[in-house]
C-alpha positions as CSV (number, residue, x, y, z in Angstrom):
1,M,0.3,-16.5,3.4
2,V,-1.3,-19.4,5.1
3,D,-4.2,-19.2,7.9
4,L,-4.3,-22.5,10.1
5,P,-7.3,-23.5,12.0
6,D,-7.0,-23.9,15.7
7,T,-6.3,-27.1,15.6
8,V,-4.3,-28.7,12.9
9,D,-4.6,-32.5,12.0
10,G,-3.3,-34.4,9.4
11,R,-5.5,-33.4,6.8
12,V,-4.4,-30.0,7.4
13,T,-0.7,-30.5,7.4
14,T,-1.2,-32.5,4.1
15,R,-2.5,-29.4,2.3
16,L,0.1,-27.7,4.1
17,C,2.7,-29.3,2.6
18,G,1.0,-29.3,-0.5
19,A,0.8,-25.6,-0.2
20,L,4.3,-25.0,0.2
21,A,5.6,-27.2,-2.4
22,G,3.8,-25.2,-4.9
23,R,1.2,-27.4,-5.9
24,L,-1.5,-24.7,-6.0
25,D,-0.2,-22.7,-8.7
26,D,0.2,-18.7,-8.2
27,E,-2.0,-18.9,-5.3
28,D,-0.2,-16.7,-2.5
29,Q,-2.9,-16.5,0.7
30,L,-4.6,-19.5,1.8
31,A,-6.9,-20.8,4.6
32,L,-6.8,-24.2,5.2
33,R,-9.3,-26.2,7.0
34,P,-10.3,-29.8,7.4
35,S,-12.9,-29.6,5.2
36,G,-10.5,-27.9,2.3
37,V,-8.5,-24.7,1.0
38,F,-9.9,-21.6,0.6
39,V,-8.8,-19.0,-1.3
40,R,-10.1,-15.7,-2.1
41,R,-11.2,-13.8,-5.1
42,L,-12.4,-10.0,-6.0
43,V,-15.0,-10.3,-8.4
44,R,-17.3,-7.7,-10.0
45,A,-20.3,-7.6,-7.7
46,A,-22.3,-4.5,-10.2
47,E,-21.5,-1.3,-12.3
48,H,-22.2,1.8,-10.2
49,R,-25.1,3.2,-11.7
50,G,-25.6,6.5,-9.7
51,S,-28.8,7.6,-8.2
52,G,-31.2,4.9,-7.9
53,P,-34.5,3.7,-6.3
54,A,-34.6,5.1,-2.4
55,W,-33.5,3.1,0.6
56,T,-35.1,4.3,3.8
57,P,-34.8,2.5,6.9
58,G,-37.7,2.6,8.8
59,G,-37.8,3.3,13.1
60,T,-34.9,4.8,14.2
61,V,-31.3,4.7,12.8
62,L,-27.6,4.4,15.2
63,L,-24.2,5.3,13.7
64,T,-21.9,5.1,15.5
65,G,-18.8,7.8,14.4
66,G,-22.3,10.0,13.5
67,T,-20.5,13.3,13.7
68,G,-17.3,12.5,11.9
69,G,-17.1,13.7,8.8
70,V,-18.2,10.2,6.9
71,G,-20.7,9.7,9.5
72,A,-22.3,13.3,8.4
73,Q,-22.4,12.8,5.4
74,I,-24.3,9.9,5.6
75,A,-26.8,11.2,8.1
76,R,-27.4,13.9,6.3
77,R,-28.7,11.5,2.9
78,L,-30.8,9.5,5.5
79,A,-32.5,12.8,6.9
80,Q,-32.9,13.8,2.9
81,A,-34.3,10.4,2.3
82,G,-37.4,10.8,5.1
83,A,-35.5,8.6,8.2
84,E,-37.4,9.0,11.2
85,H,-35.2,9.3,14.0
86,L,-31.0,9.6,13.8
87,V,-29.2,8.8,16.7
88,L,-25.2,10.2,16.3
89,T,-22.6,8.6,18.7
90,S,-19.1,9.8,19.1
91,R,-16.8,9.5,22.1
92,R,-17.5,13.8,22.8
93,G,-21.0,13.5,21.6
94,P,-22.8,16.9,21.5
95,E,-19.1,18.4,22.6
96,A,-17.9,17.1,19.2
97,P,-17.1,19.9,16.6
98,G,-19.5,21.1,14.4
99,A,-22.4,18.7,16.2
100,D,-25.0,21.5,16.9
101,K,-24.4,22.8,13.6
102,L,-25.2,19.0,11.9
103,K,-28.2,18.3,14.7
104,A,-29.6,21.7,13.3
105,E,-29.1,20.6,9.8
106,L,-30.4,17.3,10.4
107,T,-33.7,18.6,12.3
108,E,-34.2,21.1,9.5
109,L,-34.7,18.2,7.1
110,G,-37.5,16.5,9.0
111,A,-35.7,13.7,11.4
112,K,-35.5,13.5,14.8
113,V,-32.0,13.9,16.2
114,T,-30.1,12.9,18.9
115,V,-26.6,13.4,19.8
116,A,-25.2,11.0,21.8
117,A,-21.5,10.5,23.7
118,C,-21.1,7.2,23.6
119,D,-17.3,4.9,23.2
120,V,-18.9,2.1,21.5
121,A,-16.0,-0.1,22.9
122,D,-17.4,0.4,26.1
123,R,-19.9,-2.4,26.6
124,A,-21.9,-1.2,29.8
125,A,-22.5,2.2,27.9
126,L,-23.2,1.5,24.7
127,E,-26.2,-1.0,26.6
128,S,-27.7,1.8,28.6
129,L,-27.4,4.3,25.4
130,V,-29.6,1.5,23.3
131,R,-31.8,0.7,26.0
132,Q,-32.6,4.4,26.3
133,V,-32.9,5.0,22.9
134,E,-35.2,2.1,22.7
135,A,-37.4,3.0,25.8
136,E,-38.2,6.5,24.4
137,G,-39.0,4.7,21.0
138,P,-39.2,4.1,17.8
139,P,-37.5,0.9,18.3
140,I,-33.9,0.8,16.4
141,R,-34.3,-1.0,13.2
142,S,-31.0,-0.5,11.5
143,V,-27.4,-0.2,13.1
144,L,-24.5,1.6,11.1
145,H,-20.7,1.1,12.6
146,I,-19.0,4.2,11.1
147,A,-16.6,5.0,14.0
148,G,-12.9,4.1,13.7
149,A,-9.8,6.1,12.4
150,G,-6.9,4.5,10.6
151,V,-3.7,5.2,12.2
152,L,-0.4,4.7,9.9
153,V,2.0,3.2,11.9
154,P,4.5,0.4,10.6
155,L,3.9,-3.6,12.0
156,A,7.3,-3.2,13.1
157,D,6.8,0.0,15.1
158,T,3.7,-1.0,17.1
159,D,3.7,-2.9,20.3
160,L,0.7,-5.0,21.4
161,D,-0.8,-1.7,23.0
162,E,-0.6,0.4,19.9
163,F,-2.3,-2.4,17.8
164,A,-5.1,-2.8,20.9
165,D,-5.7,1.0,20.8
166,T,-5.7,1.3,16.8
167,A,-8.4,-1.8,16.5
168,E,-10.3,-0.9,19.6
169,A,-13.2,1.3,18.1
170,K,-13.4,-1.1,15.0
171,V,-13.4,-4.4,16.7
172,A,-14.4,-3.9,20.5
173,G,-17.3,-1.5,18.9
174,A,-18.5,-3.8,16.5
175,A,-18.4,-7.1,18.6
176,N,-20.7,-5.1,21.3
177,L,-23.1,-4.2,18.4
178,D,-23.4,-7.7,17.9
179,A,-23.9,-8.7,21.0
180,L,-26.4,-6.3,21.5
181,F,-28.4,-7.0,18.5
182,D,-27.9,-10.5,18.3
183,R,-31.9,-10.9,17.0
184,D,-33.6,-10.9,14.1
185,T,-35.0,-7.9,14.7
186,L,-33.3,-5.4,12.7
187,D,-33.2,-4.2,8.9
188,S,-29.8,-3.3,8.5
189,F,-26.7,-3.9,10.3
190,V,-24.0,-2.1,8.5
191,L,-20.3,-2.1,9.0
192,F,-17.9,0.4,7.5
193,S,-14.7,-1.5,6.9
194,S,-11.5,-0.5,4.3
195,I,-10.0,-1.9,1.4
196,S,-6.8,-2.1,3.3
197,A,-8.5,-5.6,4.7
198,V,-9.3,-6.7,1.2
199,W,-5.7,-6.3,-0.3
200,G,-3.6,-4.6,2.0
201,S,-2.0,-0.8,2.5
202,G,1.4,0.4,3.9
203,E,1.5,0.7,7.5
204,H,-2.0,0.0,8.1
205,G,-1.5,-3.4,9.6
206,A,-3.7,-2.9,12.7
207,Y,-6.2,-1.0,11.0
208,A,-6.5,-3.8,8.0
209,A,-6.8,-6.7,10.8
210,A,-9.7,-4.5,12.5
211,N,-11.2,-4.3,9.1
212,A,-10.5,-7.8,8.5
213,Y,-12.5,-8.5,11.7
214,L,-15.6,-6.7,10.4
215,D,-15.9,-8.2,6.9
216,G,-15.4,-11.8,8.8
217,L,-18.4,-10.5,11.4
218,A,-20.1,-9.8,8.6
219,E,-20.3,-13.5,7.0
220,H,-20.8,-14.5,10.7
221,R,-24.0,-13.2,11.2
222,R,-25.6,-14.0,8.1
223,A,-24.5,-17.9,9.3
224,R,-26.6,-17.5,11.9
225,G,-29.5,-16.3,10.2
226,L,-28.9,-12.4,11.0
227,T,-28.8,-9.2,8.6
228,A,-25.1,-7.7,7.9
229,T,-23.5,-5.7,4.8
230,S,-19.7,-4.9,5.4
231,V,-18.8,-1.8,2.8
232,V,-15.4,-2.2,2.4
233,W,-14.7,1.6,1.3
234,G,-11.9,3.4,-0.9
235,I,-10.7,6.5,0.1
236,W,-13.4,9.2,0.4
237,S,-12.0,12.8,-0.3
238,P,-12.0,14.9,2.2
239,E,-14.3,17.6,3.0
240,E,-11.4,20.2,3.8
241,G,-8.6,19.3,1.5
242,G,-5.8,21.2,2.8
243,M,-1.7,20.7,1.9
244,A,-1.4,17.2,3.6
245,A,-5.1,15.8,1.9
246,N,-3.7,16.9,-1.6
247,L,-0.3,15.6,-1.0
248,A,-1.8,12.5,0.1
249,E,-4.1,12.0,-2.7
250,E,-1.5,12.9,-5.3
251,Q,0.8,10.1,-3.9
252,L,-2.3,7.4,-3.7
253,R,-3.8,8.4,-7.2
254,G,-0.3,7.7,-8.3
255,R,-0.4,4.2,-7.1
256,G,-3.9,3.6,-8.7
257,I,-6.5,4.7,-6.0
258,P,-7.7,8.1,-6.2
259,F,-10.0,9.7,-3.7
260,M,-13.5,9.0,-4.3
261,S,-16.4,11.7,-4.4
262,P,-18.7,11.7,-1.1
263,R,-21.4,12.0,-3.1
264,L,-20.8,9.0,-5.7
265,A,-19.7,7.1,-2.2
266,I,-22.5,7.5,-0.8
267,D,-25.0,6.9,-4.2
268,A,-22.9,3.5,-4.4
269,F,-23.9,2.8,-0.5
270,W,-27.2,3.1,-1.0
271,Q,-26.8,0.6,-4.4
272,V,-25.6,-1.7,-1.9
273,M,-28.2,-1.5,0.4
274,E,-30.6,-2.2,-1.9
275,R,-28.5,-5.4,-3.3
276,D,-28.4,-6.9,0.2
277,E,-25.0,-7.8,-0.4
278,T,-22.6,-9.4,2.7
279,V,-19.4,-8.0,1.8
280,V,-18.8,-5.5,-1.0
281,V,-16.1,-3.3,-2.1
282,V,-16.9,0.3,-2.9
283,A,-13.8,1.9,-4.0
284,D,-12.4,4.1,-7.7
285,V,-9.6,2.0,-8.5
286,D,-7.4,3.2,-11.7
287,W,-6.7,-0.3,-12.9
288,E,-4.2,0.7,-15.1
289,R,-1.9,2.2,-12.6
290,F,-3.2,0.0,-9.8
291,V,-1.9,-3.5,-11.4
292,P,1.3,-3.3,-12.3
293,V,2.1,-2.1,-8.6
294,F,0.0,-4.9,-7.0
295,T,1.7,-7.9,-9.2
296,S,5.0,-6.3,-9.5
297,A,6.4,-8.9,-6.3
298,R,4.2,-11.9,-7.8
299,P,1.3,-12.5,-9.7
300,S,-2.4,-12.0,-7.8
301,P,-5.2,-14.2,-8.2
302,L,-7.0,-12.2,-5.6
303,I,-7.5,-9.4,-8.4
304,G,-7.2,-11.8,-11.3
305,Q,-11.1,-12.0,-12.5
306,V,-11.8,-8.7,-12.5
307,P,-12.5,-7.7,-16.0
308,D,-10.2,-4.5,-16.2
309,V,-7.5,-6.9,-14.5
310,A,-7.9,-10.1,-16.6
311,R,-7.4,-7.4,-19.7
312,I,-4.1,-5.6,-18.4
313,L,-2.5,-8.9,-17.2
314,A,-3.3,-10.4,-20.6
315,A,-1.8,-7.0,-22.5
316,D,1.1,-7.2,-20.5
317,A,1.4,-11.1,-21.2
318,D,1.7,-9.9,-24.9
319,T,3.9,-7.4,-24.5
320,R,6.3,-9.8,-22.6
321,A,5.9,-12.3,-25.6
322,D,7.1,-9.6,-28.2
323,A,9.5,-8.3,-26.1
324,T,11.0,-11.8,-26.0
325,G,11.9,-11.4,-29.5
326,E,13.4,-7.6,-28.7
327,S,15.5,-8.6,-25.8
328,S,17.2,-11.5,-27.8
329,S,17.8,-9.2,-30.9
330,L,19.6,-6.7,-28.0
331,R,21.5,-9.6,-26.2
332,D,22.5,-10.5,-29.9
333,R,23.9,-7.1,-30.8
334,L,25.6,-6.5,-27.1
335,A,27.3,-9.9,-27.9
336,E,29.0,-8.2,-30.9
337,L,30.9,-5.5,-28.9
338,A,33.9,-5.2,-27.1
339,P,33.4,-5.3,-23.4
340,A,33.7,-1.7,-22.5
341,D,31.5,-0.4,-25.7
342,R,29.3,-3.4,-24.0
343,R,29.2,-2.0,-20.9
344,A,28.4,1.4,-22.0
345,A,25.7,0.4,-23.8
346,V,23.8,-1.1,-21.1
347,L,24.4,1.8,-19.3
348,S,23.1,4.0,-21.8
349,L,19.8,1.5,-21.8
350,V,19.4,2.2,-18.0
351,R,19.6,6.3,-18.2
352,S,17.6,6.2,-21.4
353,Q,14.6,4.0,-19.3
354,I,15.0,6.1,-16.2
355,A,14.7,9.1,-18.2
356,T,11.9,7.7,-19.8
357,V,10.2,7.0,-15.9
358,L,11.2,10.0,-14.3
359,G,10.5,12.5,-17.2
360,Y,14.0,13.5,-17.9
361,P,14.9,15.2,-21.4
362,G,17.2,12.4,-22.4
363,P,19.6,10.2,-21.2
364,E,22.3,12.4,-20.7
365,A,20.4,14.3,-18.6
366,V,20.7,11.1,-16.0
367,D,23.8,11.2,-13.5
368,A,25.0,7.5,-13.4
369,A,26.5,7.6,-10.3
370,R,23.4,9.7,-8.2
371,A,21.3,7.3,-6.0
372,F,17.9,6.6,-7.5
373,R,16.2,8.4,-4.3
374,E,17.9,11.2,-5.3
375,L,16.8,11.0,-8.6
376,G,13.1,11.0,-7.5
377,F,12.1,7.4,-7.6
378,D,9.6,6.2,-5.4
379,S,7.8,2.8,-5.2
380,L,5.6,3.1,-8.1
381,S,8.6,4.7,-10.6
382,A,10.5,1.8,-9.2
383,V,8.4,-0.9,-10.6
384,D,8.2,1.2,-13.6
385,L,11.7,0.9,-14.4
386,R,12.0,-2.5,-13.2
387,N,9.5,-3.5,-15.9
388,R,10.8,-1.6,-18.5
389,L,14.2,-3.1,-18.1
390,S,12.8,-6.5,-17.9
391,A,10.8,-6.4,-21.3
392,A,14.2,-5.0,-22.7
393,T,16.4,-7.4,-21.8
394,G,14.2,-10.2,-21.0
395,L,15.4,-10.5,-17.7
396,R,13.4,-11.3,-14.3
397,F,14.2,-8.7,-11.7
398,P,13.2,-9.1,-7.9
399,V,10.8,-5.9,-7.2
400,T,13.9,-4.7,-5.4
401,V,16.5,-4.5,-7.7
402,V,16.7,-0.6,-8.0
403,F,17.1,-0.3,-4.1
404,D,19.4,-3.3,-4.5
405,Y,21.2,-1.7,-6.9
406,P,20.6,2.1,-6.1
407,S,22.1,4.0,-9.3
408,A,22.3,3.7,-12.8
409,E,26.3,2.6,-12.9
410,E,25.7,-0.2,-10.3
411,L,22.2,-1.1,-11.8
412,A,23.9,-1.3,-15.4
413,G,26.6,-3.3,-13.9
414,H,24.5,-5.7,-12.7
415,I,22.4,-6.0,-15.8
416,G,25.6,-6.8,-18.1
417,T,26.4,-9.3,-15.1
418,E,23.5,-11.1,-15.7
419,L,23.2,-11.2,-19.6
420,F,27.0,-12.0,-19.9
421,P,28.0,-14.2,-17.1
422,D,30.6,-15.7,-18.4
423,D,32.3,-12.0,-19.0
424,T,34.8,-11.5,-16.6
425,D,35.1,-7.4,-17.7
426,A,31.4,-7.3,-17.1
427,A,31.2,-9.0,-14.2
428,A,34.0,-7.2,-12.5
429,T,31.6,-4.0,-13.1
430,A,29.2,-5.3,-10.3
431,L,29.9,-4.0,-6.9
432,D,30.1,-5.6,-3.7
433,P,27.8,-4.1,-1.1
434,E,31.1,-3.0,1.0
435,E,32.3,-0.9,-2.3
436,A,28.8,0.2,-3.0
437,D,28.7,2.0,0.5
438,V,32.7,3.6,0.0
439,R,31.0,4.8,-3.3
440,R,27.5,6.7,-1.7
441,A,29.8,7.7,1.1
442,L,32.7,9.7,-0.9
443,T,29.8,10.9,-3.4
444,S,28.0,12.5,-0.4
445,I,30.5,14.9,0.2
446,P,31.6,17.7,-1.6
447,V,34.8,18.3,-3.4
448,L,35.5,21.4,-1.8
449,R,35.1,19.7,1.0
450,L,37.8,16.8,0.2
451,R,39.8,19.5,-0.5
452,E,39.9,21.6,2.6
453,S,40.5,18.7,4.8
454,G,43.5,17.4,2.9
455,L,41.3,13.7,1.9
456,L,40.9,15.0,-1.9
457,D,44.8,14.5,-2.7
458,E,45.3,11.1,-0.6
459,L,42.3,9.2,-2.3
460,L,43.5,10.4,-5.5
461,R,46.8,8.8,-5.0
462,L,45.0,5.8,-3.5
463,A,43.3,5.8,-6.8
464,G,46.3,6.4,-9.2
465,S,45.4,9.4,-10.7
466,L,48.1,11.9,-8.7
467,D,51.6,11.7,-9.7
468,P,53.7,9.6,-7.0
469,A,56.7,12.7,-8.0
470,T,54.2,15.2,-6.3
471,A,53.7,13.0,-3.1
472,P,55.6,14.0,0.2
473,A,58.9,12.6,0.6
474,D,58.5,12.0,3.9
475,E,55.2,9.8,3.5
476,E,55.4,6.3,3.1
477,P,53.7,4.8,-0.1
478,A,49.9,4.4,0.3
479,E,47.8,1.3,0.0
480,S,46.0,0.4,-2.6
481,I,42.3,1.6,-2.2
482,D,41.1,-2.0,-3.4
483,D,42.5,-2.9,0.2
484,L,40.5,-0.4,2.2
485,D,37.3,-0.8,4.1
486,V,34.9,1.6,5.3
487,D,36.0,1.6,8.5
488,D,39.7,2.5,6.7
489,L,38.1,5.2,5.2
490,V,36.7,7.3,8.2
491,R,39.5,6.9,10.2
492,M,41.5,8.2,7.5
493,A,38.8,11.3,6.9
494,Y,39.1,12.2,10.8
495,D,43.0,11.5,10.8
496,K,43.3,14.2,8.1
497,N,40.4,16.6,9.2
498,D,37.7,15.1,11.1
499,L,35.5,15.4,8.1
């Protein structure tokens, strides 16, 4: 991924050619400028220490999205810390669910509370609110832009209007706040960003772009001599879980991103504010799970300098080095076998690794012809299987190998061909895409349905498994199944009984 400036001159072109020629090692995210080539690095800012010295902003604190789940929790901690005046905005304001209860709770903690309906993407409405608040006093000294929600939409399925709608609350709201508080009278200007802007997140294309804007805006304000902090959050555990939230948490935990305890997250937020950071990530990451998935397609210098990541990558390199000898030994053992035994041994290896990844009792429990998705594979387990087979065989597989060869039989055939490219018997086991389609189509139809339709005998005859003497005398000899394509089989099915 290469980010180019608005004006591309000769220096930028030269650097682009160098990047595309692979002169920058494993760098996969670059910003090219006339002044040089820039890359990003995630580095450890500080250890989470729990609660510490209180950060209490003076004057009025404006919280956009203040009646939402995260905003409400931040407001409670501010009130507990002695904040003088809290202004909580949202599109619905006092009509937002729980707004009255929240206001009463914050008031009881000693804070003056204003709950206002205001769309921060509406510049005029926001300006009117700010003017009113400051006229009544005390002046606004801190701004926390929390408004916005992530919407799960694949980028390919998002049109420009949908993209704009997703980004509006974050981007337009932040831009309006920046314009209205383009002065050095603030103690804090805080933007609530997301890890999707740092390392990406599936189906969060528009949301990731919007939050990346917040991170850039914080840097831009600092460059202008103004205060700004973009807090890049991991995923907060919802106050009310529910089945959907529990399922999402389980899936994300499997990818190395556990939900964060709100209490710990808020403790970390106070720590960030005391350190006066510009852009800082606050996230709970299980690096042992996250790193293999994140680096499955290619190395990622972005995270390579985090100590936990460096340790995991070093251990992985040692494992691959040890596996080189083992894979050579495997190849030698396979070379001594007859082609049929070799194919069986490779299939056994694949089934054993599948059983380990999916927690099956043994390789015999793995249906070699069944599609991986039906066996229970997801993206994480697919990466795990890919890595295990790479270590066992010494072969380098693309991250998509489990989906390119979607059953144990097909994957074993591919591995056999890669290990012994001159072995014609092994090569014959590698299925071309059309044959794979035919096999998948046939295995999806119950045998009883094939028999009831009259298609079973036809298929067995084509495969050479039915005695020609039992064929009806008035039928012409059938074609070989090798001469049929998917369309032929479909037509055959319809001719027999419209499966």
